[in-house]
C-alpha positions, -999 to +999 in steps of 0.1 A: -513+233+276-511+212+244-543+199+229-542+164+215-568+156+189-587+124+199-616+123+175-625+137+141-660+134+127-673+147+093-709+155+083-731+171+056-763+190+061-789+204+037-816+230+039-838+221+009-859+253+008-855+288+021-817+292+020-814+288+058-776+286+062-778+280+100-802+251+096-779+235+070-748+240+093-767+225+123-777+195+102-741+190+091-729+190+128-757+167+138-748+143+109-711+144+121-719+135+157-750+113+153-732+080+153-706+089+180-707+079+217-675+092+232-665+071+262-627+073+261-626+104+282-631+081+313-599+063+302-581+096+302-596+104+336-613+135+322-648+148+322-669+156+291-667+193+300-629+192+295-633+184+258-623+211+234-646+208+205-637+227+173-664+229+147-654+239+112-683+246+087-680+251+050-710+269+035-716+293+006-725+323+028-705+321+060-719+354+073-755+340+073-746+313+099-755+319+136-725+303+153-742+303+187-770+282+174-746+258+157-725+255+189-757+245+208-758+213+187-729+200+208-740+188+242-706+189+260-673+206+260-658+239+252-671+246+217-657+270+191-673+273+157-655+286+126-674+292+094-656+295+060-667+297+024-674+262+010-703+239+006-727+243-023-759+262-032-781+246-059-807+270-073-841+258-082-854+259-118-869+294-114-839+308-095-861+320-066-849+294-041-820+271-036-808+241-017-779+250+007-754+222+014-730+226+043-700+204+053-688+201+089-657+188+106-660+183+143-627+179+161-625+168+198-593+174+217-581+172+253-553+189+271-524+165+274-520+174+310-483+180+307-485+218+312-465+244+294-429+237+285-404+257+307 
């Protein structure tokens, strides 16, 4: 099986108060897919459940992100979420809170249907 990337979307999400890294990540994914309506899968004679959706999140504290909650932002496909160090954390004036900014790349691929090379 060889996956062929068919769509790449980028997004940014922010949690303004409370340092909720998962919320910022979810907002970044939502931003990435908000303006997409994927219809080409019908042209490929595939169903939406055959999509392979790879979500890459850049955020200051990757360990603080619940990847299952982020994956639930995607309504279809086989979703994998990878979280790496990135994004930005902007402390408030008192240093007691911060804005958390996450970046997301959502990649949609399909199996090319050619099977494994022999």
